[in-house]
All heavy atoms as a GROMACS GRO file, in nm:
protein
  595
    1MET      N    1   1.088  -0.711   0.764
    1MET     CA    2   1.222  -0.762   0.737
    1MET      C    3   1.270  -0.846   0.854
    1MET      O    4   1.244  -0.813   0.967
    1MET     CB    5   1.319  -0.646   0.716
    1MET     CG    6   1.301  -0.577   0.584
    1MET     SD    7   1.430  -0.456   0.545
    1MET     CE    8   1.406  -0.335   0.671
    2SER      N    9   1.341  -0.947   0.822
    2SER     CA   10   1.395  -1.030   0.928
    2SER      C   11   1.523  -0.968   0.982
    2SER      O   12   1.587  -0.889   0.914
    2SER     CB   13   1.421  -1.171   0.874
    2SER     OG   14   1.516  -1.165   0.769
    3PRO      N   15   1.561  -1.005   1.105
    3PRO     CA   16   1.684  -0.950   1.161
    3PRO      C   17   1.802  -0.978   1.069
    3PRO      O   18   1.814  -1.085   1.013
    3PRO     CB   19   1.699  -1.022   1.294
    3PRO     CG   20   1.561  -1.069   1.328
    3PRO     CD   21   1.494  -1.094   1.197
    4GLY      N   22   1.886  -0.877   1.051
    4GLY     CA   23   2.002  -0.895   0.965
    4GLY      C   24   1.975  -0.868   0.819
    4GLY      O   25   2.066  -0.866   0.739
    5ASN      N   26   1.851  -0.849   0.781
    5ASN     CA   27   1.817  -0.820   0.643
    5ASN      C   28   1.805  -0.670   0.629
    5ASN      O   29   1.712  -0.609   0.675
    5ASN     CB   30   1.685  -0.888   0.605
    5ASN     CG   31   1.649  -0.866   0.460
    5ASN    OD1   32   1.713  -0.790   0.389
    5ASN    ND2   33   1.544  -0.932   0.416
    6ASN      N   34   1.902  -0.609   0.562
    6ASN     CA   35   1.905  -0.464   0.548
    6ASN      C   36   1.853  -0.417   0.414
    6ASN      O   37   1.877  -0.304   0.376
    6ASN     CB   38   2.047  -0.412   0.570
    6ASN     CG   39   2.092  -0.434   0.713
    6ASN    OD1   40   2.012  -0.429   0.804
    6ASN    ND2   41   2.220  -0.461   0.731
    7GLN      N   42   1.784  -0.502   0.340
    7GLN     CA   43   1.734  -0.464   0.210
    7GLN      C   44   1.624  -0.359   0.224
    7GLN      O   45   1.532  -0.373   0.304
    7GLN     CB   46   1.680  -0.586   0.134
    7GLN     CG   47   1.635  -0.550  -0.007
    7GLN     CD   48   1.592  -0.672  -0.087
    7GLN    OE1   49   1.566  -0.777  -0.030
    7GLN    NE2   50   1.585  -0.657  -0.216
    8ASP      N   51   1.634  -0.254   0.145
    8ASP     CA   52   1.533  -0.149   0.142
    8ASP      C   53   1.404  -0.209   0.085
    8ASP      O   54   1.407  -0.276  -0.018
    8ASP     CB   55   1.584  -0.036   0.052
    8ASP     CG   56   1.490   0.081   0.044
    8ASP    OD1   57   1.367   0.061   0.040
    8ASP    OD2   58   1.541   0.195   0.038
    9PRO      N   59   1.290  -0.185   0.150
    9PRO     CA   60   1.163  -0.240   0.100
    9PRO      C   61   1.133  -0.198  -0.043
    9PRO      O   62   1.075  -0.274  -0.119
    9PRO     CB   63   1.059  -0.185   0.197
    9PRO     CG   64   1.133  -0.149   0.320
    9PRO     CD   65   1.271  -0.113   0.275
   10LEU      N   66   1.172  -0.076  -0.082
   10LEU     CA   67   1.148  -0.032  -0.219
   10LEU      C   68   1.234  -0.110  -0.318
   10LEU      O   69   1.189  -0.139  -0.429
   10LEU     CB   70   1.172   0.118  -0.232
   10LEU     CG   71   1.077   0.206  -0.152
   10LEU    CD1   72   1.114   0.352  -0.168
   10LEU    CD2   73   0.933   0.183  -0.193
   11GLU      N   74   1.355  -0.147  -0.277
   11GLU     CA   75   1.439  -0.230  -0.362
   11GLU      C   76   1.379  -0.369  -0.376
   11GLU      O   77   1.382  -0.428  -0.484
   11GLU     CB   78   1.580  -0.239  -0.306
   11GLU     CG   79   1.659  -0.110  -0.316
   11GLU     CD   80   1.795  -0.120  -0.250
   11GLU    OE1   81   1.838  -0.232  -0.215
   11GLU    OE2   82   1.857  -0.014  -0.234
   12ALA      N   83   1.326  -0.421  -0.266
   12ALA     CA   84   1.262  -0.553  -0.270
   12ALA      C   85   1.142  -0.550  -0.364
   12ALA      O   86   1.120  -0.643  -0.441
   12ALA     CB   87   1.219  -0.595  -0.131
   13LEU      N   88   1.066  -0.442  -0.360
   13LEU     CA   89   0.950  -0.428  -0.447
   13LEU      C   90   0.993  -0.425  -0.593
   13LEU      O   91   0.933  -0.489  -0.678
   13LEU     CB   92   0.872  -0.301  -0.411
   13LEU     CG   93   0.746  -0.275  -0.489
   13LEU    CD1   94   0.644  -0.385  -0.465
   13LEU    CD2   95   0.688  -0.140  -0.451
   14ALA      N   96   1.099  -0.353  -0.622
   14ALA     CA   97   1.149  -0.344  -0.760
   14ALA      C   98   1.198  -0.479  -0.811
   14ALA      O   99   1.194  -0.505  -0.931
   14ALA     CB  100   1.261  -0.240  -0.767
   15ALA      N  101   1.242  -0.565  -0.719
   15ALA     CA  102   1.295  -0.695  -0.757
   15ALA      C  103   1.185  -0.797  -0.787
   15ALA      O  104   1.213  -0.903  -0.842
   15ALA     CB  105   1.386  -0.749  -0.647
   16ILE      N  106   1.062  -0.764  -0.752
   16ILE     CA  107   0.951  -0.856  -0.778
   16ILE      C  108   0.933  -0.870  -0.928
   16ILE      O  109   0.950  -0.776  -1.004
   16ILE     CB  110   0.821  -0.805  -0.712
   16ILE    CG1  111   0.836  -0.806  -0.561
   16ILE    CG2  112   0.700  -0.886  -0.756
   16ILE    CD1  113   0.718  -0.744  -0.487
   17GLU      N  114   0.894  -0.987  -0.969
   17GLU     CA  115   0.869  -1.014  -1.110
   17GLU      C  116   0.782  -0.906  -1.171
   17GLU      O  117   0.686  -0.860  -1.111
   17GLU     CB  118   0.793  -1.147  -1.123
   17GLU     CG  119   0.872  -1.256  -1.186
   17GLU     CD  120   0.786  -1.379  -1.199
   17GLU    OE1  121   0.757  -1.439  -1.096
   17GLU    OE2  122   0.750  -1.412  -1.313
   18THR      N  123   0.814  -0.867  -1.293
   18THR     CA  124   0.735  -0.764  -1.360
   18THR      C  125   0.601  -0.819  -1.409
   18THR      O  126   0.509  -0.744  -1.435
   18THR     CB  127   0.812  -0.703  -1.478
   18THR    OG1  128   0.847  -0.806  -1.568
   18THR    CG2  129   0.934  -0.628  -1.430
   19ASP      N  130   0.589  -0.947  -1.422
   19ASP     CA  131   0.465  -1.010  -1.466
   19ASP      C  132   0.412  -1.097  -1.351
   19ASP      O  133   0.438  -1.218  -1.346
   19ASP     CB  134   0.490  -1.096  -1.590
   19ASP     CG  135   0.363  -1.150  -1.651
   19ASP    OD1  136   0.256  -1.090  -1.629
   19ASP    OD2  137   0.370  -1.254  -1.720
   20PRO      N  138   0.337  -1.037  -1.258
   20PRO     CA  139   0.291  -1.113  -1.140
   20PRO      C  140   0.190  -1.221  -1.178
   20PRO      O  141   0.135  -1.224  -1.288
   20PRO     CB  142   0.226  -1.006  -1.054
   20PRO     CG  143   0.185  -0.900  -1.148
   20PRO     CD  144   0.286  -0.902  -1.261
   21ASP      N  145   0.169  -1.310  -1.082
   21ASP     CA  146   0.070  -1.415  -1.101
   21ASP      C  147  -0.066  -1.353  -1.132
   21ASP      O  148  -0.096  -1.243  -1.090
   21ASP     CB  149   0.058  -1.500  -0.974
   21ASP     CG  150   0.184  -1.577  -0.945
   21ASP    OD1  151   0.262  -1.602  -1.040
   21ASP    OD2  152   0.207  -1.612  -0.829
   22GLU      N  153  -0.146  -1.428  -1.204
   22GLU     CA  154  -0.281  -1.381  -1.235
   22GLU      C  155  -0.359  -1.360  -1.106
   22GLU      O  156  -0.350  -1.438  -1.013
   22GLU     CB  157  -0.354  -1.483  -1.322
   22GLU     CG  158  -0.300  -1.492  -1.463
   22GLU     CD  159  -0.317  -1.364  -1.543
   22GLU    OE1  160  -0.425  -1.302  -1.535
   22GLU    OE2  161  -0.221  -1.325  -1.611
   23SER      N  162  -0.435  -1.253  -1.100
   23SER     CA  163  -0.515  -1.222  -0.984
   23SER      C  164  -0.638  -1.145  -1.030
   23SER      O  165  -0.634  -1.075  -1.130
   23SER     CB  166  -0.436  -1.136  -0.884
   23SER     OG  167  -0.520  -1.094  -0.780
   24GLU      N  168  -0.745  -1.158  -0.955
   24GLU     CA  169  -0.864  -1.082  -0.988
   24GLU      C  170  -0.851  -0.937  -0.945
   24GLU      O  171  -0.932  -0.854  -0.980
   24GLU     CB  172  -0.987  -1.145  -0.924
   24GLU     CG  173  -0.985  -1.143  -0.772
   24GLU     CD  174  -1.104  -1.212  -0.709
   24GLU    OE1  175  -1.216  -1.160  -0.722
   24GLU    OE2  176  -1.082  -1.318  -0.648
   25TYR      N  177  -0.746  -0.906  -0.869
   25TYR     CA  178  -0.727  -0.771  -0.817
   25TYR      C  179  -0.614  -0.700  -0.890
   25TYR      O  180  -0.523  -0.762  -0.944
   25TYR     CB  181  -0.699  -0.776  -0.666
   25TYR     CG  182  -0.813  -0.837  -0.590
   25TYR    CD1  183  -0.799  -0.959  -0.526
   25TYR    CD2  184  -0.938  -0.775  -0.585
   25TYR    CE1  185  -0.906  -1.017  -0.458
   25TYR    CE2  186  -1.044  -0.832  -0.517
   25TYR     CZ  187  -1.027  -0.952  -0.454
   25TYR     OH  188  -1.132  -1.008  -0.388
   26ASP      N  189  -0.618  -0.568  -0.888
   26ASP     CA  190  -0.522  -0.483  -0.956
   26ASP      C  191  -0.387  -0.488  -0.885
   26ASP      O  192  -0.370  -0.434  -0.776
   26ASP     CB  193  -0.578  -0.341  -0.958
   26ASP     CG  194  -0.492  -0.241  -1.033
   26ASP    OD1  195  -0.373  -0.269  -1.058
   26ASP    OD2  196  -0.543  -0.133  -1.066
   27GLN      N  197  -0.290  -0.553  -0.949
   27GLN     CA  198  -0.157  -0.569  -0.890
   27GLN      C  199  -0.086  -0.434  -0.876
   27GLN      O  200  -0.014  -0.411  -0.779
   27GLN     CB  201  -0.073  -0.663  -0.975
   27GLN     CG  202  -0.128  -0.803  -0.986
   27GLN     CD  203  -0.114  -0.880  -0.856
   27GLN    OE1  204  -0.009  -0.876  -0.794
   27GLN    NE2  205  -0.218  -0.948  -0.816
   28GLU      N  206  -0.103  -0.346  -0.974
   28GLU     CA  207  -0.037  -0.216  -0.969
   28GLU      C  208  -0.091  -0.132  -0.853
   28GLU      O  209  -0.014  -0.066  -0.784
   28GLU     CB  210  -0.055  -0.141  -1.102
   28GLU     CG  211   0.026  -0.014  -1.111
   28GLU     CD  212   0.176  -0.037  -1.097
   28GLU    OE1  213   0.228  -0.140  -1.143
   28GLU    OE2  214   0.242   0.051  -1.037
   29LEU      N  215  -0.221  -0.137  -0.831
   29LEU     CA  216  -0.280  -0.067  -0.717
   29LEU      C  217  -0.219  -0.120  -0.587
   29LEU      O  218  -0.184  -0.043  -0.498
   29LEU     CB  219  -0.432  -0.082  -0.715
   29LEU     CG  220  -0.505  -0.023  -0.595
   29LEU    CD1  221  -0.480   0.127  -0.584
   29LEU    CD2  222  -0.655  -0.054  -0.605
   30GLY      N  223  -0.205  -0.250  -0.577
   30GLY     CA  224  -0.145  -0.310  -0.457
   30GLY      C  225  -0.003  -0.261  -0.433
   30GLY      O  226   0.035  -0.231  -0.320
   31LYS      N  227   0.076  -0.249  -0.540
   31LYS     CA  228   0.212  -0.199  -0.528
   31LYS      C  229   0.212  -0.054  -0.482
   31LYS      O  230   0.290  -0.015  -0.394
   31LYS     CB  231   0.286  -0.211  -0.661
   31LYS     CG  232   0.321  -0.353  -0.699
   31LYS     CD  233   0.390  -0.354  -0.832
   31LYS     CE  234   0.412  -0.494  -0.883
   31LYS     NZ  235   0.477  -0.493  -1.016
   32GLN      N  236   0.125   0.028  -0.542
   32GLN     CA  237   0.119   0.170  -0.505
   32GLN      C  238   0.077   0.187  -0.360
   32GLN      O  239   0.136   0.269  -0.287
   32GLN     CB  240   0.020   0.243  -0.597
   32GLN     CG  241   0.066   0.253  -0.739
   32GLN     CD  242  -0.044   0.302  -0.833
   32GLN    OE1  243  -0.158   0.326  -0.793
   32GLN    NE2  244  -0.009   0.318  -0.959
   33VAL      N  245  -0.023   0.110  -0.317
   33VAL     CA  246  -0.066   0.116  -0.177
   33VAL      C  247   0.048   0.075  -0.084
   33VAL      O  248   0.072   0.139   0.019
   33VAL     CB  249  -0.192   0.028  -0.154
   33VAL    CG1  250  -0.221   0.011  -0.006
   33VAL    CG2  251  -0.313   0.087  -0.226
   34GLY      N  252   0.120  -0.030  -0.121
   34GLY     CA  253   0.232  -0.076  -0.039
   34GLY      C  254   0.343   0.027  -0.027
   34GLY      O  255   0.397   0.050   0.082
   35ILE      N  256   0.376   0.092  -0.138
   35ILE     CA  257   0.480   0.196  -0.135
   35ILE      C  258   0.436   0.311  -0.046
   35ILE      O  259   0.512   0.359   0.038
   35ILE     CB  260   0.510   0.246  -0.278
   35ILE    CG1  261   0.585   0.137  -0.355
   35ILE    CG2  262   0.591   0.376  -0.274
   35ILE    CD1  263   0.598   0.164  -0.503
   36ASP      N  264   0.310   0.355  -0.063
   36ASP     CA  265   0.263   0.467   0.019
   36ASP      C  266   0.245   0.427   0.166
   36ASP      O  267   0.261   0.511   0.254
   36ASP     CB  268   0.135   0.526  -0.039
   36ASP     CG  269   0.164   0.621  -0.156
   36ASP    OD1  270   0.280   0.665  -0.169
   36ASP    OD2  271   0.071   0.652  -0.231
   37ALA      N  272   0.215   0.301   0.193
   37ALA     CA  273   0.208   0.256   0.332
   37ALA      C  274   0.346   0.268   0.397
   37ALA      O  275   0.357   0.308   0.514
   37ALA     CB  276   0.158   0.112   0.340
   38MET      N  277   0.451   0.238   0.322
   38MET     CA  278   0.587   0.255   0.374
   38MET      C  279   0.617   0.403   0.395
   38MET      O  280   0.684   0.440   0.492
   38MET     CB  281   0.689   0.192   0.279
   38MET     CG  282   0.687   0.040   0.283
   38MET     SD  283   0.817  -0.034   0.183
   38MET     CE  284   0.737  -0.039   0.024
   39ARG      N  285   0.565   0.489   0.306
   39ARG     CA  286   0.585   0.633   0.323
   39ARG      C  287   0.516   0.682   0.450
   39ARG      O  288   0.569   0.768   0.520
   39ARG     CB  289   0.532   0.708   0.201
   39ARG     CG  290   0.617   0.684   0.075
   39ARG     CD  291   0.565   0.759  -0.045
   39ARG     NE  292   0.570   0.902  -0.019
   39ARG     CZ  293   0.480   0.988  -0.067
   39ARG    NH1  294   0.380   0.947  -0.142
   39ARG    NH2  295   0.491   1.117  -0.040
   40VAL      N  296   0.398   0.628   0.481
   40VAL     CA  297   0.328   0.664   0.605
   40VAL      C  298   0.414   0.621   0.724
   40VAL      O  299   0.436   0.698   0.818
   40VAL     CB  300   0.187   0.600   0.613
   40VAL    CG1  301   0.127   0.618   0.752
   40VAL    CG2  302   0.095   0.660   0.507
   41ALA      N  303   0.463   0.498   0.719
   41ALA     CA  304   0.545   0.445   0.830
   41ALA      C  305   0.672   0.528   0.851
   41ALA      O  306   0.719   0.543   0.964
   41ALA     CB  307   0.582   0.299   0.803
   42ASN      N  308   0.724   0.585   0.742
   42ASN     CA  309   0.846   0.666   0.751
   42ASN      C  310   0.818   0.813   0.778
   42ASN      O  311   0.911   0.893   0.783
   42ASN     CB  312   0.927   0.653   0.621
   42ASN     CG  313   0.986   0.517   0.603
   42ASN    OD1  314   1.012   0.446   0.700
   42ASN    ND2  315   1.007   0.477   0.479
   43GLY      N  316   0.691   0.849   0.793
   43GLY     CA  317   0.656   0.988   0.822
   43GLY      C  318   0.659   1.080   0.702
   43GLY      O  319   0.654   1.201   0.716
   44GLU      N  320   0.665   1.024   0.582
   44GLU     CA  321   0.671   1.104   0.460
   44GLU      C  322   0.532   1.138   0.406
   44GLU      O  323   0.519   1.224   0.319
   44GLU     CB  324   0.749   1.028   0.352
   44GLU     CG  325   0.892   0.997   0.392
   44GLU     CD  326   0.957   0.897   0.298
   44GLU    OE1  327   0.901   0.869   0.190
   44GLU    OE2  328   1.064   0.846   0.334
   45LEU      N  329   0.429   1.070   0.454
   45LEU     CA  330   0.292   1.088   0.410
   45LEU      C  331   0.203   1.069   0.532
   45LEU      O  332   0.226   0.976   0.610
   45LEU     CB  333   0.257   0.982   0.302
   45LEU     CG  334   0.121   0.987   0.236
   45LEU    CD1  335   0.108   1.110   0.147
   45LEU    CD2  336   0.098   0.861   0.152
   46SER      N  337   0.104   1.154   0.549
   46SER     CA  338   0.018   1.139   0.666
   46SER      C  339  -0.082   1.026   0.643
   46SER      O  340  -0.115   0.991   0.529
   46SER     CB  341  -0.057   1.269   0.696
   46SER     OG  342  -0.165   1.288   0.606
   47GLU      N  343  -0.129   0.971   0.752
   47GLU     CA  344  -0.229   0.864   0.745
   47GLU      C  345  -0.354   0.916   0.675
   47GLU      O  346  -0.414   0.847   0.593
   47GLU     CB  347  -0.259   0.817   0.887
   47GLU     CG  348  -0.344   0.693   0.892
   47GLU     CD  349  -0.364   0.643   1.035
   47GLU    OE1  350  -0.295   0.688   1.127
   47GLU    OE2  351  -0.452   0.558   1.052
   48ARG      N  352  -0.392   1.039   0.707
   48ARG     CA  353  -0.511   1.100   0.645
   48ARG      C  354  -0.492   1.113   0.492
   48ARG      O  355  -0.581   1.078   0.415
   48ARG     CB  356  -0.540   1.236   0.706
   48ARG     CG  357  -0.666   1.300   0.653
   48ARG     CD  358  -0.708   1.421   0.730
   48ARG     NE  359  -0.718   1.402   0.874
   48ARG     CZ  360  -0.817   1.339   0.936
   48ARG    NH1  361  -0.915   1.287   0.867
   48ARG    NH2  362  -0.818   1.328   1.068
   49GLU      N  363  -0.376   1.161   0.449
   49GLU     CA  364  -0.348   1.175   0.305
   49GLU      C  365  -0.353   1.039   0.236
   49GLU      O  366  -0.405   1.027   0.124
   49GLU     CB  367  -0.211   1.238   0.284
   49GLU     CG  368  -0.202   1.383   0.322
   49GLU     CD  369  -0.059   1.435   0.322
   49GLU    OE1  370   0.034   1.363   0.368
   49GLU    OE2  371  -0.042   1.550   0.278
   50PHE      N  372  -0.300   0.938   0.303
   50PHE     CA  373  -0.301   0.802   0.248
   50PHE      C  374  -0.444   0.757   0.222
   50PHE      O  375  -0.477   0.710   0.113
   50PHE     CB  376  -0.230   0.707   0.345
   50PHE     CG  377  -0.235   0.563   0.304
   50PHE    CD1  378  -0.139   0.510   0.219
   50PHE    CD2  379  -0.335   0.479   0.351
   50PHE    CE1  380  -0.143   0.376   0.181
   50PHE    CE2  381  -0.340   0.346   0.314
   50PHE     CZ  382  -0.244   0.295   0.229
   51HIS      N  383  -0.529   0.772   0.321
   51HIS     CA  384  -0.668   0.726   0.307
   51HIS      C  385  -0.744   0.809   0.205
   51HIS      O  386  -0.825   0.754   0.128
   51HIS     CB  387  -0.738   0.725   0.442
   51HIS     CG  388  -0.689   0.614   0.531
   51HIS    ND1  389  -0.720   0.482   0.508
   51HIS    CD2  390  -0.609   0.616   0.639
   51HIS    CE1  391  -0.662   0.408   0.599
   51HIS    NE2  392  -0.593   0.486   0.680
   52GLU      N  393  -0.719   0.938   0.201
   52GLU     CA  394  -0.785   1.023   0.101
   52GLU      C  395  -0.743   0.983  -0.040
   52GLU      O  396  -0.824   0.984  -0.133
   52GLU     CB  397  -0.753   1.170   0.126
   52GLU     CG  398  -0.825   1.225   0.248
   52GLU     CD  399  -0.781   1.367   0.285
   52GLU    OE1  400  -0.686   1.420   0.224
   52GLU    OE2  401  -0.842   1.423   0.378
   53LYS      N  402  -0.617   0.946  -0.056
   53LYS     CA  403  -0.564   0.908  -0.187
   53LYS      C  404  -0.625   0.778  -0.238
   53LYS      O  405  -0.653   0.764  -0.357
   53LYS     CB  406  -0.412   0.896  -0.178
   53LYS     CG  407  -0.344   0.862  -0.308
   53LYS     CD  408  -0.194   0.864  -0.294
   53LYS     CE  409  -0.125   0.834  -0.425
   53LYS     NZ  410   0.022   0.843  -0.413
   54TYR      N  411  -0.646   0.681  -0.148
   54TYR     CA  412  -0.683   0.546  -0.193
   54TYR      C  413  -0.828   0.505  -0.166
   54TYR      O  414  -0.873   0.404  -0.220
   54TYR     CB  415  -0.589   0.443  -0.131
   54TYR     CG  416  -0.451   0.452  -0.190
   54TYR    CD1  417  -0.345   0.502  -0.115
   54TYR    CD2  418  -0.427   0.415  -0.321
   54TYR    CE1  419  -0.218   0.514  -0.169
   54TYR    CE2  420  -0.301   0.426  -0.377
   54TYR     CZ  421  -0.198   0.475  -0.301
   54TYR     OH  422  -0.073   0.486  -0.357
   55ASP      N  423  -0.902   0.577  -0.085
   55ASP     CA  424  -1.035   0.532  -0.045
   55ASP      C  425  -1.124   0.499  -0.165
   55ASP      O  426  -1.178   0.389  -0.174
   55ASP     CB  427  -1.103   0.637   0.044
   55ASP     CG  428  -1.235   0.587   0.097
   55ASP    OD1  429  -1.234   0.489   0.176
   55ASP    OD2  430  -1.339   0.643   0.058
   56GLU      N  431  -1.136   0.590  -0.258
   56GLU     CA  432  -1.226   0.569  -0.373
   56GLU      C  433  -1.180   0.452  -0.459
   56GLU      O  434  -1.259   0.368  -0.501
   56GLU     CB  435  -1.235   0.695  -0.456
   56GLU     CG  436  -1.338   0.683  -0.569
   56GLU     CD  437  -1.353   0.813  -0.646
   56GLU    OE1  438  -1.338   0.922  -0.586
   56GLU    OE2  439  -1.382   0.804  -0.766
   57ARG      N  440  -1.049   0.445  -0.484
   57ARG     CA  441  -0.997   0.336  -0.569
   57ARG      C  442  -1.015   0.200  -0.502
   57ARG      O  443  -1.046   0.101  -0.569
   57ARG     CB  444  -0.850   0.361  -0.600
   57ARG     CG  445  -0.834   0.482  -0.693
   57ARG     CD  446  -0.693   0.514  -0.723
   57ARG     NE  447  -0.629   0.407  -0.801
   57ARG     CZ  448  -0.498   0.401  -0.820
   57ARG    NH1  449  -0.419   0.494  -0.768
   57ARG    NH2  450  -0.445   0.305  -0.891
   58LEU      N  451  -0.998   0.194  -0.370
   58LEU     CA  452  -1.017   0.068  -0.299
   58LEU      C  453  -1.164   0.028  -0.296
   58LEU      O  454  -1.197  -0.091  -0.306
   58LEU     CB  455  -0.959   0.076  -0.158
   58LEU     CG  456  -0.806   0.088  -0.154
   58LEU    CD1  457  -0.758   0.117  -0.013
   58LEU    CD2  458  -0.740  -0.038  -0.208
   59ARG      N  459  -1.253   0.125  -0.285
   59ARG     CA  460  -1.397   0.095  -0.291
   59ARG      C  461  -1.433   0.036  -0.427
   59ARG      O  462  -1.509  -0.060  -0.437
   59ARG     CB  463  -1.480   0.221  -0.266
   59ARG     CG  464  -1.483   0.266  -0.123
   59ARG     CD  465  -1.566   0.395  -0.111
   59ARG     NE  466  -1.547   0.459   0.017
   59ARG     CZ  467  -1.616   0.429   0.126
   59ARG    NH1  468  -1.710   0.337   0.120
   59ARG    NH2  469  -1.594   0.491   0.239
   60GLU      N  470  -1.377   0.095  -0.534
   60GLU     CA  471  -1.402   0.044  -0.669
   60GLU      C  472  -1.346  -0.096  -0.688
   60GLU      O  473  -1.410  -0.182  -0.748
   60GLU     CB  474  -1.341   0.138  -0.773
   60GLU     CG  475  -1.411   0.272  -0.784
   60GLU     CD  476  -1.335   0.371  -0.872
   60GLU    OE1  477  -1.231   0.334  -0.930
   60GLU    OE2  478  -1.381   0.486  -0.881
   61GLU      N  479  -1.227  -0.118  -0.634
   61GLU     CA  480  -1.158  -0.246  -0.653
   61GLU      C  481  -1.224  -0.360  -0.575
   61GLU      O  482  -1.240  -0.470  -0.626
   61GLU     CB  483  -1.011  -0.232  -0.611
   61GLU     CG  484  -0.928  -0.355  -0.633
   61GLU     CD  485  -0.899  -0.384  -0.780
   61GLU    OE1  486  -0.912  -0.293  -0.864
   61GLU    OE2  487  -0.864  -0.498  -0.810
   62PHE      N  488  -1.263  -0.333  -0.450
   62PHE     CA  489  -1.310  -0.440  -0.362
   62PHE      C  490  -1.459  -0.437  -0.334
   62PHE      O  491  -1.511  -0.529  -0.270
   62PHE     CB  492  -1.232  -0.437  -0.231
   62PHE     CG  493  -1.085  -0.462  -0.251
   62PHE    CD1  494  -0.994  -0.359  -0.239
   62PHE    CD2  495  -1.038  -0.588  -0.285
   62PHE    CE1  496  -0.859  -0.381  -0.259
   62PHE    CE2  497  -0.903  -0.611  -0.306
   62PHE     CZ  498  -0.813  -0.508  -0.293
   63GLY      N  499  -1.528  -0.331  -0.376
   63GLY     CA  500  -1.673  -0.325  -0.357
   63GLY      C  501  -1.714  -0.342  -0.212
   63GLY      O  502  -1.657  -0.280  -0.123
   64ASP      N  503  -1.812  -0.429  -0.189
   64ASP     CA  504  -1.865  -0.450  -0.054
   64ASP      C  505  -1.765  -0.516   0.040
   64ASP      O  506  -1.784  -0.514   0.162
   64ASP     CB  507  -1.992  -0.536  -0.060
   64ASP     CG  508  -2.108  -0.461  -0.125
   64ASP    OD1  509  -2.106  -0.336  -0.126
   64ASP    OD2  510  -2.200  -0.528  -0.175
   65ASP      N  511  -1.659  -0.575  -0.015
   65ASP     CA  512  -1.557  -0.638   0.069
   65ASP      C  513  -1.464  -0.536   0.133
   65ASP      O  514  -1.386  -0.570   0.221
   65ASP     CB  515  -1.474  -0.739  -0.011
   65ASP     CG  516  -1.555  -0.860  -0.050
   65ASP    OD1  517  -1.652  -0.894   0.020
   65ASP    OD2  518  -1.520  -0.922  -0.153
   66TYR      N  519  -1.469  -0.412   0.086
   66TYR     CA  520  -1.380  -0.307   0.139
   66TYR      C  521  -1.448  -0.236   0.256
   66TYR      O  522  -1.559  -0.188   0.246
   66TYR     CB  523  -1.346  -0.206   0.030
   66TYR     CG  524  -1.268  -0.087   0.081
   66TYR    CD1  525  -1.139  -0.102   0.128
   66TYR    CD2  526  -1.325   0.039   0.085
   66TYR    CE1  527  -1.066   0.007   0.176
   66TYR    CE2  528  -1.254   0.149   0.131
   66TYR     CZ  529  -1.125   0.132   0.177
   66TYR     OH  530  -1.054   0.239   0.224
   67THR      N  531  -1.378  -0.232   0.367
   67THR     CA  532  -1.424  -0.159   0.484
   67THR      C  533  -1.320  -0.052   0.513
   67THR      O  534  -1.208  -0.084   0.553
   67THR     CB  535  -1.437  -0.252   0.606
   67THR    OG1  536  -1.523  -0.360   0.573
   67THR    CG2  537  -1.493  -0.177   0.725
   68PRO      N  538  -1.355   0.076   0.491
   68PRO     CA  539  -1.255   0.180   0.512
   68PRO      C  540  -1.214   0.190   0.658
   68PRO      O  541  -1.295   0.173   0.748
   68PRO     CB  542  -1.326   0.308   0.467
   68PRO     CG  543  -1.470   0.275   0.462
   68PRO     CD  544  -1.483   0.127   0.448
   69ALA      N  545  -1.086   0.214   0.678
   69ALA     CA  546  -1.033   0.229   0.813
   69ALA      C  547  -1.061   0.368   0.863
   69ALA      O  548  -1.067   0.464   0.787
   69ALA     CB  549  -0.882   0.205   0.812
   70GLU      N  550  -1.081   0.380   0.994
   70GLU     CA  551  -1.092   0.511   1.054
   70GLU      C  552  -0.951   0.566   1.073
   70GLU      O  553  -0.861   0.492   1.114
   70GLU     CB  554  -1.160   0.502   1.191
   70GLU     CG  555  -1.308   0.472   1.183
   70GLU     CD  556  -1.373   0.478   1.320
   70GLU    OE1  557  -1.335   0.565   1.400
   70GLU    OE2  558  -1.460   0.394   1.344
   71VAL      N  559  -0.934   0.691   1.040
   71VAL     CA  560  -0.804   0.754   1.061
   71VAL      C  561  -0.801   0.795   1.207
   71VAL      O  562  -0.873   0.882   1.249
   71VAL     CB  563  -0.784   0.875   0.967
   71VAL    CG1  564  -0.651   0.941   0.995
   71VAL    CG2  565  -0.794   0.830   0.822
   72ILE      N  566  -0.715   0.725   1.283
   72ILE     CA  567  -0.718   0.744   1.427
   72ILE      C  568  -0.608   0.837   1.477
   72ILE      O  569  -0.614   0.884   1.588
   72ILE     CB  570  -0.708   0.610   1.501
   72ILE    CG1  571  -0.585   0.532   1.458
   72ILE    CG2  572  -0.835   0.531   1.480
   72ILE    CD1  573  -0.563   0.404   1.534
   73ALA      N  574  -0.509   0.863   1.394
   73ALA     CA  575  -0.399   0.949   1.438
   73ALA      C  576  -0.445   1.095   1.439
   73ALA      O  577  -0.510   1.140   1.347
   73ALA     CB  578  -0.279   0.932   1.347
   74ASP      N  579  -0.412   1.166   1.544
   74ASP     CA  580  -0.438   1.310   1.548
   74ASP      C  581  -0.325   1.379   1.475
   74ASP      O  582  -0.209   1.362   1.508
   74ASP     CB  583  -0.442   1.360   1.694
   74ASP     CG  584  -0.563   1.309   1.768
   74ASP    OD1  585  -0.669   1.291   1.704
   74ASP    OD2  586  -0.553   1.287   1.890
   75GLU      N  587  -0.363   1.454   1.374
   75GLU     CA  588  -0.259   1.520   1.294
   75GLU      C  589  -0.275   1.669   1.302
   75GLU      O  590  -0.373   1.727   1.297
   75GLU     CB  591  -0.269   1.473   1.150
   75GLU     CG  592  -0.244   1.324   1.142
   75GLU     CD  593  -0.248   1.273   1.000
   75GLU    OE1  594  -0.190   1.338   0.912
   75GLU    OE2  595  -0.307   1.170   0.975
   0.00000   0.00000   0.00000
């Protein structure tokens, strides 16, 4: 967010067009990952839980282009 912009990221996400541009990638998966990434940033979801939740789906979606991140936070 830019300085002075107090819009909640979840509200911004809801405001996005319901029919996104055509893409070879799963738009709904992208939205879910984005929401949960914000939950990680807010301390509502652990980094480990985030990666466990999405690792398999991201491997399926991106194949060889997906490189899983190492969970570096000590929890």
